[in-house]
C-alpha positions in Angstrom: 4.0 36.7 -1.3 3.3 33.0 -1.7 -0.2 32.0 -0.4 -0.2 29.6 2.6 -2.9 27.0 1.8 -2.6 25.4 5.2 -3.9 28.7 6.6 -6.4 29.1 3.9 -7.9 25.7 4.5 -7.4 25.7 8.2 -5.4 22.4 7.9 -2.6 21.7 10.4 0.4 19.5 9.7 0.7 16.5 12.0 3.5 14.3 13.2 2.6 10.9 11.8 3.6 8.0 14.1 1.0 5.6 12.5 2.6 4.9 9.1 1.9 5.4 5.4 -1.9 5.5 5.7 -3.9 7.2 3.0 -5.9 9.0 5.7 -2.8 10.9 6.6 -1.6 11.5 3.1 0.5 8.4 2.5 4.1 9.6 2.6 6.5 12.5 1.9 7.7 13.2 -1.6 11.3 14.3 -2.2 12.2 17.6 -4.0 13.5 15.5 -6.9 10.0 13.8 -7.2 8.2 17.2 -7.0 10.6 18.6 -9.7 9.8 15.6 -12.0 6.1 16.3 -11.6 6.7 20.0 -12.4 8.3 19.0 -15.7 5.1 17.3 -16.8 2.8 20.0 -15.4 3.4 22.8 -18.0 3.1 20.9 -21.2 1.0 18.5 -23.3 1.8 15.0 -24.5 0.3 11.8 -25.8 -0.9 10.0 -22.7 -1.2 6.6 -24.2 2.4 6.8 -25.5 3.6 8.1 -22.1 2.0 5.1 -20.4 3.6 2.7 -22.9 7.1 4.2 -22.7 7.1 4.8 -19.0 5.9 1.2 -18.4 8.7 -0.2 -20.6 11.3 1.9 -18.6 10.0 0.7 -15.3 9.9 -2.9 -16.4 13.5 -2.7 -17.5 14.5 -1.1 -14.1 12.9 -3.9 -12.2 13.7 -6.8 -14.5 10.1 -7.8 -15.0 8.2 -8.6 -18.2 5.9 -5.5 -18.2 4.7 -2.7 -16.1 2.2 0.2 -16.1 1.5 3.1 -13.7 -1.9 3.4 -12.2 -3.9 5.9 -10.1 -3.2 4.0 -6.9 -3.1 0.4 -5.8 -7.0 0.1 -5.7 -7.2 1.3 -9.3 -4.5 -1.3 -10.1 -6.8 -4.0 -8.8 -9.7 -2.7 -11.0 -7.5 -2.8 -14.1 -6.0 -6.2 -13.2 -9.4 -7.8 -12.7 -10.7 -6.3 -15.9 -7.7 -7.5 -17.8 -8.1 -11.0 -16.5 -11.8 -11.1 -17.3 -12.0 -9.7 -20.8 -8.4 -9.0 -21.9 -8.0 -6.6 -24.8 -11.4 -7.1 -26.5 -12.7 -3.6 -27.2 -16.3 -4.7 -27.2 -16.0 -6.6 -23.9 -14.1 -3.7 -22.5 -17.0 -1.3 -23.3 -19.5 -3.6 -21.5 -17.8 -3.6 -18.1 -18.8 -3.4 -15.2 -21.6 -5.6 -16.5 -20.3 -9.1 -15.5 -18.8 -11.0 -18.4 -19.2 -14.8 -18.7 -15.8 -15.3 -17.1 -16.2 -13.1 -14.0 -15.4 -15.2 -10.9 -12.5 -14.1 -8.8 -11.4 -16.5 -6.1 -10.4 -15.1 -2.7 -9.5 -16.7 0.6 -11.9 -15.8 3.3 -9.0 -14.8 5.6 -8.0 -12.3 2.9 -11.3 -10.4 2.8 -10.7 -6.7 3.4 -12.0 -3.3 2.4 -9.9 -3.2 -0.7 -11.5 -6.3 -2.3 -14.4 -4.0 -3.3 -12.2 -3.0 -6.3 -12.8 -6.5 -7.7 -16.6 -5.8 -7.7 -16.1 -2.3 -9.2 -14.5 -4.0 -12.2 -17.5 -6.3 -12.5 -15.9 -9.3 -10.8 -17.8 -11.7 -8.6 -15.9 -12.7 -5.5 -15.9 -16.5 -4.7 -14.7 -17.3 -1.1 -12.8 -20.4 -0.2 -11.6 -21.5 3.2 -12.6 -20.2 6.6 -11.1 -18.2 9.4 -9.2 -21.2 10.7 -8.0 -23.0 7.6 -8.0 -22.9 3.8 -7.7 -26.5 2.5 -6.0 -26.9 -0.8 -9.0 -28.9 -2.1 -11.2 -25.9 -1.8 -9.1 -23.9 -4.3 -9.1 -26.9 -6.6 -12.8 -27.3 -6.2 -13.6 -23.7 -7.0 -12.0 -23.8 -10.4 -14.3 -23.8 -13.4 -14.7 -22.1 -16.8 -16.1 -18.9 -15.2 -13.0 -18.2 -13.1 -11.0 -15.2 -14.3 -8.4 -15.0 -11.6 -7.3 -15.7 -8.0 -6.5 -12.6 -5.9 -4.0 -12.8 -3.1 -3.6 -10.0 -0.6 0.0 -10.2 0.6 -0.8 -8.4 3.9 -2.8 -11.5 4.9 -0.1 -13.9 3.8 1.0 -14.3 7.4 -2.4 -15.4 8.6 -2.4 -19.0 9.8 -5.7 -19.6 8.0 -4.2 -18.7 4.6 -2.7 -20.7 1.8 0.7 -19.4 1.0 1.3 -17.4 -2.2 3.5 -20.2 -3.6 0.9 -22.8 -3.0 -1.8 -20.6 -4.4 0.2 -20.0 -7.6 1.0 -23.6 -8.1 -2.6 -24.7 -7.9 -4.1 -21.8 -9.9 -1.6 -22.4 -12.7 -2.6 -26.0 -13.0 -5.9 -24.6 -14.4 -4.2 -21.8 -16.4 -5.8 -19.2 -14.0 -3.8 -16.1 -13.3 -2.9 -14.9 -9.8 -3.1 -11.3 -8.9 -1.1 -10.2 -5.8 -2.1 -7.0 -4.0 1.2 -5.9 -2.3 0.2 -2.3 -1.9 2.1 -1.7 1.4 4.6 -4.6 1.1 7.7 -2.4 0.8 10.3 -2.7 2.1 12.2 -4.8 1.3 12.7 -3.4 -2.2 13.3 -6.9 -3.5 9.5 -7.5 -3.4 9.3 -5.3 -6.5 10.6 -8.2 -8.6 10.6 -11.3 -6.3 6.8 -11.6 -6.1 6.7 -11.7 -9.9 9.6 -14.1 -10.0 7.6 -16.5 -7.7 5.1 -16.8 -10.4 2.5 -14.1 -9.8 0.9 -13.0 -13.0 0.2 -9.5 -11.9 1.6 -7.6 -8.8 0.3 -4.3 -7.5 2.1 -1.7 -5.3 1.0 1.6 -4.0 3.0 4.6 -5.2 2.2 6.8 -2.3 3.5 4.6 0.5 7.1 3.5 0.9 7.9 4.4 -2.7 7.2 8.0 -1.6 5.7 8.9 -5.0 2.4 10.9 -5.6 -0.4 9.8 -3.3 -2.7 9.0 -6.3 -0.2 6.6 -8.0 0.5 2.9 -8.2 2.4 0.3 -10.0 1.1 -2.7 -11.8 3.6 -5.2 -13.2 3.7 -8.7 -14.5 2.8 -10.6 -17.7 3.0 -8.6 -20.9 -0.4 -9.6 -22.3 -2.2 -8.8 -19.1 -0.4 -5.5 -18.5 -1.1 -4.4 -22.1 -4.8 -5.3 -21.5 -4.8 -3.5 -18.2 -3.7 -0.3 -19.9 -6.8 -0.4 -22.1 -9.1 -0.4 -19.1 -8.2 3.1 -17.9 -7.7 6.6 -19.1 -7.2 8.0 -21.7 -9.5 5.2 -23.2 -13.1 6.4 -23.2 -14.9 3.1 -22.9 -12.9 1.8 -19.9 -14.3 0.8 -16.5 -11.3 2.5 -14.8 -11.6 5.6 -16.9 -12.3 7.7 -13.8 -9.1 6.4 -12.2 -6.7 8.6 -14.2 -3.0 8.4 -13.7 -2.0 11.9 -14.8 1.1 12.8 -16.6 2.4 14.5 -13.4 1.7 11.3 -11.4 3.6 9.2 -14.0 6.6 11.4 -14.0 6.6 11.6 -10.2 6.3 7.9 -9.6 9.1 7.0 -12.0 11.3 9.5 -10.3 10.3 8.2 -6.8 11.0 4.6 -8.0 14.4 5.5 -9.3 15.3 7.0 -5.9 13.9 4.0 -4.1 16.1 1.7 -6.1 19.2 3.9 -5.6 18.6 4.1 -1.8 20.8 2.3 0.7 18.2 0.0 2.3 20.3 -1.0 5.2 21.0 2.6 6.1 17.2 3.2 6.2 16.8 0.3 8.6 19.5 1.7 10.7 17.8 5.1 10.8 14.5 3.6 11.8 16.3 1.8 14.6 17.8 5.0 15.8 14.4 6.7 15.9 13.0 3.7 17.8 15.8 4.0 20.4 15.1 7.7 20.7 11.5 7.0 21.6 12.4 4.1 23.8 15.0 5.9 25.9 12.8 9.0 26.2 9.7 7.1 27.3 11.8 5.0 29.7 12.7 8.1 31.7 9.1 9.0 32.4 7.7 7.3 35.5 4.8 5.1 34.9 5.4 4.4 31.2 6.3 0.9 29.9 7.8 1.0 26.4 8.4 -2.2 24.5 9.4 -3.3 21.0 6.3 -4.5 19.1 6.8 -7.2 16.4 3.6 -8.3 14.7 2.9 -12.0 14.2 -0.2 -11.1 12.2 -0.7 -8.7 9.3 -0.1 -5.0 9.9 -0.4 -2.0 7.6 3.4 -2.2 6.9 5.9 -5.0 6.9 7.4 -6.1 10.3 10.9 -5.0 9.4 9.9 -1.5 10.5 10.5 -1.0 14.2 7.4 -0.2 16.3 7.1 0.7 19.9 4.1 -0.3 22.1 3.6 2.1 25.0 1.7 0.8 28.0 0.7 2.8 31.1 1.1 1.5 34.6 -2.0 1.3 36.8 -0.9 4.2 38.9 -1.2 6.6 35.9 -4.5 8.5 36.2 -5.0 8.4 32.5 -6.2 5.8 30.0 -4.5 5.0 26.7 -7.5 6.6 24.8 -7.0 9.8 26.8 -3.3 9.8 26.0 -3.9 9.3 22.3 -6.4 12.1 22.3 -4.0 14.5 24.2 -1.3 13.8 21.6 -3.8 14.4 18.7 -5.1 17.7 20.0 -1.8 19.1 21.3 0.8 21.2 19.6 2.3 19.6 17.7 -0.6 17.3 16.8 0.7 13.7 17.0 -1.2 10.7 15.6 -0.6 7.1 16.8 -2.5 3.8 16.6 -4.2 2.2 19.5 -3.2 -1.4 19.9 -4.9 -3.4 22.6 -4.4 -1.5 25.8 -1.4 0.4 24.4 -0.3 3.2 22.0 1.6 1.9 19.0 4.3 4.2 17.5 5.6 3.4 14.0 9.0 4.7 13.1 8.3 4.4 9.3 7.1 7.9 8.8 9.1 9.7 11.5 12.4 11.5 11.4 14.7 12.1 14.4 13.4 15.6 15.2 9.8 14.4 15.2 10.7 11.5 17.5 12.3 14.0 19.9 9.1 16.2 19.7 7.0 13.1 20.5 9.1 12.4 23.6 8.9 16.0 24.7 5.2 16.2 24.2 4.6 12.9 26.2 6.8 14.3 29.0 4.7 17.5 29.1 1.5 15.6 29.3 2.6 13.6 32.3 4.4 16.4 34.0 1.1 18.5 33.9 -0.5 16.0 36.2 -3.2 14.9 33.8 
């Protein structure tokens, strides 16, 4: 009899109404992706050659100059920064993360986030421009010097009113022959971002493989200029003297992500949007029938963990309800099934991105049980 590792570890499955967060395992993989990983699991191969050939295949699929598969988006940042700082020079590669002469990486202050630590892991020195209200163009011009290796742009922050647009960032950086790295880890859908961010002029673009692509959790995609992608490959496994050597994209992860990407490109995007809308309507109509609940569509005007095209529902409680939002969220989490949601202001935010119809119905049922119990 097959061993049940959920029981062995005491880990319960949850209904994920938050989104493709790493803390919840990212996303679901399809049987086809799992099968692709299994093909790689029981054999040996030249990993450097696999990186090269899989990258060529992915680049052709997306119509971009070059691509390589990484061990996640954060690993992609490390490789991208290293490539921009020292390129393919084997001696300089072996010295990282000791800061090279060209080690400055410009970042807008409104783009600072937990993931910019990857710049420092590579040996880069973050140089902030702008403030929380505005980023004048002259600050990006003024920060340019012979020690600047790259400008990093976090797409999730592109909506911030304090931020220079990607287009303007690229235009200014390229006046000084400085490459622009775009972290677009969670910026899918739409699938067109896979090539359009590069077409806008970004030199390197990074995506997570374990979010909307629904590949292995420890996988990512780095694409862009051929010379920089080639260099980025040298900064990770299987190369021994590489700063990202611990960030190994396994043969299983490479096979799995390529399979997931193929399926993502084949998918009917409009049908997915329609399915998300149906799930939203299931939640909305179900909550509307429960006295004291106020469900409303939530459309972010500032960055969220996933793009705004995914329908979200914000649930508020009327004052007559003898329960706080914090208490409701905790009741959902500890109940059966366990349901995880995000707190947003004074409401509970339900994201349709990682839900199916049966799970949406289970959420409505569980919320109904909570309020019918008199809590």
